Every structure is written in structure tokens, then in C-alpha cells.
BAFI-3210 file (N, C-alpha, C; in Angstrom, 3 decimals, decimal comma, padded with zeros to 6 digits):
// residues 86
n [1|2|3|4|5|6|7|8|9|10|11|12|13|14|15|16|17|18|19|20|21|22|23|24|25|26|27|28|29|30|31|32|33|34|35|36|37|38|39|40|41|42|43|44|45|46|47|48|49|50|51|52|53|54|55|56|57|58|59|60|61|62|63|64|65|66|67|68|69|70|71|72|73|74|75|76|77|78|79|80|81|82|83|84|85|86]
n.u [-015,868|-013,895|-011,938|-011,307|-010,133|-007,911|-006,556|-005,967|-004,292|-002,142|-001,347|-000,425|001,680|003,285|003,982|005,522|007,659|008,688|009,504|011,427|013,344|014,077|015,159|017,431|019,300|020,233|022,553|022,462|023,323|022,872|020,284|016,851|016,154|017,711|016,545|013,952|014,579|015,617|013,319|011,598|013,081|012,782|010,142|010,026|012,219|011,927|010,052|011,286|013,661|012,933|012,908|015,450|016,966|016,675|017,138|019,977|022,108|022,537|025,508|026,755|026,046|023,573|020,465|017,775|015,713|013,611|011,905|010,814|009,605|007,663|006,080|005,094|003,667|001,704|000,378|-000,384|-002,195|-004,195|-005,038|-006,057|-008,121|-009,689|-010,445|-012,002|-014,056|-016,028]
n.v [010,314|008,318|009,911|011,623|009,804|009,087|011,555|011,860|009,637|010,339|012,616|011,458|009,918|011,980|013,182|011,098|011,119|013,643|013,242|011,266|012,695|014,647|012,977|012,160|014,061|013,630|011,822|008,293|005,304|002,858|000,998|001,837|004,152|003,892|001,627|002,573|004,579|003,053|001,589|003,659|004,514|002,358|002,729|005,358|005,925|004,676|006,389|008,918|008,514|008,707|011,447|012,176|011,391|013,440|015,850|017,186|017,129|020,195|021,974|019,594|018,399|019,077|017,810|018,563|017,320|016,021|018,171|018,923|016,482|016,282|018,511|017,797|015,496|016,497|018,564|017,045|015,041|016,649|017,938|015,766|015,049|017,353|017,268|014,957|015,611|016,971]
n.w [001,013|000,646|-000,481|001,635|003,369|001,823|001,733|004,457|004,879|003,246|004,599|006,993|005,958|004,981|007,395|008,474|006,673|007,277|009,969|009,540|008,027|009,908|011,850|010,558|011,044|013,552|015,454|015,633|016,351|017,584|019,273|020,077|018,619|016,318|015,199|014,697|012,870|010,743|010,055|009,261|007,112|005,357|004,666|003,660|001,923|-000,718|-002,034|-001,682|-003,066|-005,716|-006,154|-005,428|-007,551|-009,382|-008,099|-007,091|-004,138|-002,354|-002,394|-002,073|000,295|001,541|001,372|-000,483|-001,638|-000,141|000,465|-002,006|-002,583|-000,555|-001,184|-003,740|-003,061|-001,241|-002,749|-004,942|-003,941|-002,958|-005,252|-006,708|-004,943|-005,133|-007,826|-007,927|-006,264|-007,482]
ca.u [-015,374|-012,635|-010,968|-010,860|-009,213|-006,679|-005,880|-005,436|-003,155|-001,031|-000,880|000,362|002,923|004,077|004,537|006,587|008,809|009,242|010,209|012,605|014,329|014,584|016,008|018,707|020,211|020,630|023,290|021,797|023,977|022,308|019,119|015,493|016,137|018,274|015,521|012,881|015,126|015,668|011,942|011,123|013,809|012,160|008,869|010,157|013,259|011,504|009,441|012,274|014,663|012,442|013,271|016,907|017,545|016,571|017,555|021,243|022,300|023,149|026,836|027,189|025,691|022,204|019,495|016,511|014,699|012,400|011,005|010,089|008,771|006,495|005,222|004,407|002,718|000,587|-000,393|-000,958|-003,371|-005,266|-005,537|-006,889|-009,334|-010,515|-011,002|-013,028|-015,125|-017,083]
ca.v [009,543|007,697|010,991|012,076|008,778|009,229|012,763|011,577|008,715|011,126|013,463|010,601|009,588|013,214|013,319|010,107|011,639|014,743|012,654|010,584|013,720|015,236|011,985|012,027|015,065|013,219|010,554|007,158|004,110|001,660|001,199|001,973|005,189|003,326|000,738|003,419|005,240|002,050|001,281|004,806|004,497|001,365|003,296|006,665|006,002|004,430|007,596|009,992|008,205|009,223|012,859|012,286|011,208|014,671|017,016|016,888|017,843|021,517|022,002|018,225|017,867|019,368|017,151|019,306|016,527|015,795|019,321|018,755|015,279|016,620|019,419|017,017|014,614|017,271|019,195|015,999|014,415|017,635|018,122|014,600|015,166|018,428|016,822|013,942|016,096|017,589]
ca.w [002,147|000,237|-000,685|002,952|003,860|001,054|002,204|005,802|004,727|002,712|005,701|007,893|005,253|004,982|008,739|008,604|005,925|008,070|011,113|008,988|007,671|011,148|012,527|009,845|011,582|014,896|015,433|016,286|015,834|018,204|020,106|019,547|017,594|015,083|014,640|014,164|011,686|009,660|009,653|008,495|005,850|004,480|004,207|003,007|000,899|-002,107|-002,575|-001,717|-004,086|-007,001|-006,245|-005,287|-008,885|-010,140|-007,311|-006,403|-002,866|-002,442|-001,798|-001,867|001,609|001,965|000,509|-000,496|-002,339|000,661|000,371|-003,264|-002,461|000,269|-001,946|-004,778|-002,385|-000,695|-003,828|-005,779|-003,339|-002,851|-006,618|-006,987|-004,121|-005,682|-009,106|-007,708|-005,401|-008,308]
c.u [-014,006|-011,554|-010,444|-009,868|-007,871|-005,882|-005,257|-004,223|-001,929|-000,485|-000,011|001,701|003,847|004,722|005,680|007,840|009,480|010,048|011,494|013,708|014,913|015,508|017,357|019,732|020,773|021,401|022,548|022,351|023,358|021,016|017,832|015,443|016,680|017,266|014,378|013,339|015,186|014,272|011,355|011,814|013,210|010,835|009,064|011,148|012,791|010,864|010,466|013,329|014,232|012,893|014,779|017,611|017,623|017,087|018,854|021,344|022,973|024,492|027,367|026,730|024,218|021,224|018,161|015,403|013,479|011,409|010,160|009,145|007,513|005,533|004,424|003,342|001,485|-000,268|-001,067|-002,219|-004,522|-005,850|-006,471|-008,202|-010,258|-011,159|-012,139|-014,172|-016,252|-018,062]
c.v [008,926|008,768|011,509|011,090|008,880|010,442|012,527|010,640|009,448|012,065|012,664|010,263|010,808|013,435|012,324|010,542|012,748|014,214|011,977|011,593|014,351|014,266|011,832|013,038|014,671|011,905|009,469|005,878|002,828|002,017|001,386|003,027|004,686|002,405|001,526|004,086|004,277|001,717|002,434|004,876|003,512|001,884|004,525|006,690|005,659|005,656|008,724|009,760|008,662|010,668|013,054|012,084|012,531|015,902|016,665|017,657|019,200|021,500|020,615|017,607|018,019|018,801|017,883|018,527|016,203|016,959|019,204|017,559|015,556|017,553|018,667|016,126|015,382|017,907|018,155|015,400|015,406|017,979|016,971|014,683|016,244|018,002|015,833|014,421|016,745|016,589]
c.w [001,824|000,066|000,649|003,561|003,140|001,519|003,581|005,736|004,189|003,779|006,682|007,246|005,194|006,344|008,959|007,850|006,709|009,255|010,648|008,655|008,929|011,885|011,833|010,341|012,935|014,813|016,224|015,671|016,366|018,911|019,339|018,445|016,265|014,412|014,022|012,877|010,497|009,154|008,827|007,133|004,857|003,919|003,315|001,844|-000,515|-002,764|-002,707|-002,792|-005,473|-007,209|-006,121|-006,623|-009,640|-009,417|-006,583|-005,087|-003,085|-001,731|-001,506|-000,561|001,975|000,947|000,603|-001,195|-001,469|000,609|-000,886|-003,191|-001,645|-000,467|-003,006|-004,152|-001,908|-001,794|-004,706|-005,197|-003,218|-004,227|-007,000|-006,214|-004,683|-006,988|-008,909|-006,817|-006,191|-008,815]
res [m|i|m|m|l|l|v|r|l|v|d|v|y|s|f|l|i|f|v|y|v|m|m|s|w|v|p|h|e|k|g|v|l|a|d|v|y|r|a|l|g|m|l|c|d|p|y|l|d|l|f|r|k|f|v|p|p|l|g|g|m|v|d|v|s|p|i|l|a|l|l|v|l|q|f|g|v|r|l|i|a|a|l|f|s|f]
***
């Protein structure tokens, strides 16, 4: 039961990271979108910054660290769930 909750929470967090990354491609200086983007940044950036230290942007502009961060998050939680399900 606890593992299912953990997996669901990680899925929600992964979705928030995905939305945050997609929003970074859209200009939003003022308004509700800017507020949502800042709020997502406060939630997602601490985790993403761990990977940005090790994965430099491609060509100086394309940040691929969220891909690695999502993979680690998804595989990690599912590995933990599989280990504790035995």
C-alpha cells in the first residue's frame, strides 16, 4: 500500500517536471502562467539542479538534464517498489 502511494507521488512529481520543462519553451513574463512557472520551479529546480551539475547543455542551449532526472526518478522508485514487494 505504501509502495503504491510512493509510486503515485513520484508519477505526479514526474508530471510536474514535464509540465515545468514544457512551460520553459513558452514565453510568460506576467500573469498566471508566470506564477505557475515560478511555483513549479520552486518544486522542480532543487531536484533538476542535481543533474544540471553533471549534464551540460547540448550546444550551450538544450538542457537534457530533465530527461536523465526523469529516468532516474522513474527507474529508482520502481526498483525500490520491486525490492520491497518481495
